[in-house]
C-alpha distance (Angstrom), angle and dihedral (degrees) to the residues before:
residue distance angle dihedral
M1 . . .
E2 3.76 . .
N3 3.78 120.6 .
D4 3.76 111.8 178.6
T5 3.87 106.6 -61.8
R6 3.88 95.5 -13.6
Y7 3.73 136.8 60.9
I8 3.83 135.9 -172.1
N9 3.81 113.7 -115.8
L10 3.74 127.1 -148.7
H11 3.77 92.4 -85.3
G12 3.79 93.4 54.2
K13 3.82 95.5 -108.0
I14 3.71 124.1 131.4
K15 3.85 113.2 -113.9
L16 3.78 120.6 -166.7
I17 3.79 121.5 -125.5
S18 3.76 109.4 -110.7
I19 3.86 131.5 -122.8
A20 3.74 119.5 -169.7
L21 3.80 115.7 -148.4
V22 3.81 110.6 -159.2
N23 3.78 110.5 -152.1
L24 3.72 103.6 161.5
N25 3.84 95.6 133.1
K26 3.91 107.9 114.6
N27 3.81 94.7 -169.2
P28 3.83 106.5 109.4
K29 3.86 89.6 -143.6
T30 3.84 93.8 55.4
K31 3.77 104.4 26.6
I32 3.80 109.5 112.6
P33 3.79 103.8 -100.5
F34 3.76 124.6 -120.6
F35 3.81 93.2 -118.9
F36 3.81 90.7 56.2
I37 3.86 93.8 53.3
E38 3.85 94.0 44.4
K39 3.83 91.9 48.4
L40 3.77 90.6 50.4
K41 3.69 93.9 48.0
N42 3.81 93.5 48.7
K43 3.75 92.0 46.2
F44 3.83 94.7 50.4
K45 3.74 105.4 34.7
E46 3.82 89.9 155.9
F47 3.79 89.8 74.4
D48 3.78 130.8 77.6
F49 3.82 103.4 -131.6
R50 3.80 116.6 -155.4
I51 3.87 109.2 -162.9
I52 3.79 110.5 -152.2
E53 3.79 113.1 -163.0
E54 3.82 101.6 149.7
P55 3.81 128.6 55.4
H56 3.85 92.8 -126.7
Q57 3.78 88.6 66.6
L58 3.83 96.0 60.0
K59 3.83 97.5 81.5
S60 3.82 97.7 49.5
E61 3.87 97.6 36.0
L62 3.87 99.8 44.0
Q63 3.81 100.8 44.5
D64 3.74 96.8 83.7
V65 3.86 109.7 16.1
S66 3.75 122.2 126.8
Y67 3.84 95.6 -147.7
I68 3.74 138.3 20.2
L69 3.72 132.5 -162.7
G70 3.78 136.9 171.3
W71 3.86 134.1 47.3
S72 3.79 123.8 0.7
F73 3.82 120.2 -86.5
P74 3.84 135.7 -174.8
K75 3.81 108.9 -72.0
V76 3.80 90.0 -137.4
F77 3.83 89.7 78.8
I78 3.89 91.5 65.3
K79 3.77 97.4 39.8
K80 3.78 93.9 106.2
N81 3.80 97.4 34.3
T82 3.85 106.8 115.8
K83 3.82 93.1 173.1
L84 3.78 100.2 60.3
K85 3.73 112.4 118.1
E86 3.75 109.4 165.5
V87 3.96 140.0 8.0
L88 3.73 128.1 -161.8
L89 3.86 112.1 -164.6
F90 3.86 119.3 -162.3
S91 3.69 90.1 -134.6
S92 3.78 136.1 100.0
Q93 3.85 90.8 -141.5
T94 3.76 125.6 59.1
P95 3.83 116.7 -139.0
E96 3.76 114.0 -117.0
S97 3.79 90.4 -125.7
F98 3.75 90.7 59.8
K99 3.79 100.0 52.9
K100 3.74 102.5 78.2
Q101 3.81 101.0 52.7
S102 3.79 136.8 121.8
F103 3.84 92.8 -120.0
V104 3.78 128.1 80.8
L105 3.89 111.6 -102.5
H106 3.80 125.6 -151.1
S107 3.83 131.9 -179.4
I108 3.83 139.8 -179.3
T109 3.79 92.6 -112.4
G110 3.80 110.7 164.5
I111 3.79 97.9 15.0
N112 3.68 97.7 94.3
A113 3.83 97.4 36.8
P114 3.85 97.0 100.7
F115 3.75 91.5 49.5
V116 3.89 92.3 50.7
V117 3.75 91.1 48.3
E118 3.84 91.0 48.3
Y119 3.84 88.5 53.4
I120 3.79 92.4 49.5
L121 3.84 95.2 48.1
S122 3.89 89.4 48.1
A123 3.83 89.2 52.3
L124 3.84 90.1 50.7
E125 3.75 95.6 49.0
K126 3.81 97.0 97.5
I127 3.79 96.2 32.7
N128 3.83 110.1 106.8
K129 3.86 97.8 -173.7
K130 3.77 116.5 121.0
N131 3.76 119.1 -148.0
I132 3.74 111.8 70.7
L133 3.80 123.4 -170.2
I134 3.76 124.0 -169.3
I135 3.83 114.1 -164.8
G136 3.86 111.6 -150.6
K137 3.76 131.4 14.2
G138 3.69 106.4 -134.6
T139 3.84 121.9 130.2
I140 3.87 93.0 -62.8
G141 3.82 95.0 39.7
K142 3.81 92.5 51.0
L143 3.76 94.0 47.9
L144 3.77 90.9 45.5
L145 3.83 91.9 52.1
D146 3.74 92.2 49.7
N147 3.81 87.4 55.8
L148 3.85 95.0 45.6
K149 3.78 103.3 38.5
G150 3.79 88.9 98.2
Q151 3.78 89.2 60.7
G152 3.78 92.4 51.9
A153 3.74 96.3 -103.5
K154 3.88 119.6 172.0
C155 3.71 129.3 -153.3
V156 3.78 129.6 -152.5
T157 3.67 110.7 -140.1
R158 3.88 140.7 157.6
L159 3.81 94.2 -119.2
P160 3.82 105.9 31.2
Q161 3.76 119.0 -161.6
G162 3.81 127.8 -177.7
D163 3.73 133.0 -2.5
H164 3.76 97.8 -56.9
E165 3.88 96.2 55.2
I166 3.78 129.4 77.8
G167 3.81 133.1 -178.2
Y168 3.85 126.1 -116.8
E169 3.83 91.4 -105.5
Q170 3.86 82.8 75.5
Y171 3.82 94.9 45.2
Q172 3.82 100.9 109.6
D173 3.79 93.0 44.0
A174 3.78 89.2 51.1
I175 3.83 97.2 51.7
K176 3.83 90.0 46.5
N177 3.78 89.8 59.6
S178 3.79 100.3 38.2
D179 3.76 126.0 105.4
I180 3.76 95.5 -173.8
I181 3.89 123.5 35.7
I182 3.73 124.0 -169.1
P183 3.80 119.1 178.2
T184 3.81 113.9 -157.9
V185 3.86 98.3 168.6
S186 3.78 124.9 123.9
L187 3.74 120.4 -114.5
N188 3.78 118.7 -92.7
R189 3.75 142.9 121.1
E190 3.81 93.5 -81.8
T191 3.86 96.1 47.9
I192 3.80 94.1 48.7
E193 3.77 88.4 58.3
L194 3.86 88.3 61.3
F195 3.71 94.2 63.5
K196 3.77 103.8 45.2
K197 3.80 117.1 129.1
N198 3.89 95.7 -105.6
V199 3.81 93.5 43.5
F200 3.83 101.1 41.3
F201 3.83 118.3 8.6
D202 3.74 97.8 42.3
H203 3.81 87.9 60.0
L204 3.77 102.1 45.3
K205 3.77 124.1 113.9
S206 3.85 112.1 -106.7
D207 3.85 90.3 -118.6
V208 3.85 99.3 41.3
F209 3.75 119.7 147.1
L210 3.88 107.3 -140.0
L211 3.80 116.4 -166.5
N212 3.80 118.3 -172.1
T213 3.85 123.5 -171.4
A214 3.76 94.6 141.9
R215 3.88 112.6 75.6
G216 3.77 133.0 -31.6
E217 3.73 90.7 -141.4
L218 3.77 92.8 67.3
F219 3.82 89.6 81.7
K220 3.80 130.8 47.1
E221 3.75 108.7 -128.6
E222 3.81 90.8 -134.7
D223 3.87 89.1 58.7
L224 3.83 90.6 48.1
L225 3.80 92.6 49.1
K226 3.81 94.5 47.4
F227 3.84 95.4 47.7
F228 3.82 99.4 44.4
K229 3.79 94.1 42.1
E230 3.79 91.0 52.0
N231 3.83 92.5 42.4
P232 3.80 108.8 49.1
N233 3.81 92.7 172.4
S234 3.76 92.6 60.4
F235 3.84 121.9 83.0
Y236 3.83 133.6 -150.7
H237 3.80 117.1 -159.5
T238 3.84 112.1 -176.8
D239 3.80 135.5 175.6
V240 3.83 93.2 -178.3
T241 3.75 128.0 60.5
V242 3.79 143.2 164.6
P243 2.91 109.4 -91.5
E244 3.76 109.1 22.9
P245 2.85 121.5 -114.9
Y246 3.81 93.7 32.9
P247 3.76 112.8 -123.9
K248 3.87 119.7 -104.8
E249 3.81 88.0 -127.6
G250 3.81 92.9 48.3
Q251 3.86 114.4 134.2
L252 3.82 93.6 -126.6
R253 3.83 89.2 64.3
D254 3.80 89.2 63.1
L255 3.85 91.7 65.6
K256 3.78 118.5 88.3
N257 3.80 92.0 -153.9
V258 3.83 93.3 59.1
K259 3.84 125.2 84.1
I260 3.76 121.2 -171.1
T261 3.81 128.8 -167.2
N262 3.75 124.4 -177.3
H263 3.81 104.9 -109.5
I264 3.85 95.9 -75.7
A265 3.82 99.3 131.6
G266 3.87 95.5 100.6
F267 3.75 96.3 39.5
G268 3.81 109.9 82.3
T269 3.72 127.1 146.8
G270 3.79 111.5 -58.7
I271 3.84 96.5 20.8
W272 3.87 96.5 117.5
D273 3.85 89.6 52.0
L274 3.73 88.9 56.5
I275 3.74 94.6 46.2
Y276 3.73 88.9 49.2
K277 3.78 92.7 54.8
R278 3.83 90.4 54.4
T279 3.75 92.5 43.7
E280 3.82 91.4 51.9
T281 3.79 91.1 49.2
I282 3.79 92.5 52.0
V283 3.86 96.6 41.2
S284 3.82 89.8 49.0
R285 3.81 86.7 65.8
W286 3.82 90.3 57.3
T287 3.76 94.0 60.5
């Protein structure tokens, strides 16, 4: 019988309710740090923490846990889990496959926005081009627009308000006239349509500067390769790729007008302290 985070098994012994912490990310910048894990385990000693650091652990460790936190993982590994109550993903975007589930889903939306914007502004420091277009007005898009209004930036959004915002009916005209384009949209079926070759790449300026900190999946690699090969005066700066990390032999690395960083935009100094605070708040409700 369950009693908060513990229950008595058939042998009369107390068994702790389990939390799986998914830490498969190998990037030193984004891998969940040791201090974070130890602090969490010491704070919540009433839980049985299962630390998952290798893919082969997913099947055995996720099939019967009550709670999961950490980086995203293939949904197939929880398909038969009837005990799962809540999941906290260390991501600002929720995968489409996770949205229609019986468990409660949390994310770290908003926490990393200032760090992403700082990364973008730093990347733009030495760029002298004029017309800046932000695609999407979520947390990051709004904050970025606030920082770039003085430079005449425009933002494409569903519900435009004010002189610096336009609707999607003006989308293609906007990208035709933009020197710098920064997508900040989440990844879903609708947003992928925005970046198809005939909708997006066929209308770009030949010297456009495209900066992607959103999702690598927004663009097809074949479209990126074709456009940036044919337009050597253009430039693609991306912090997100498919796959991640991007392979050393990947074709995009062969292009001089492409710069790839390894998903570091949202991970400035102090980010893990902020993620820990949100994690502690949510896990406290599980006790």
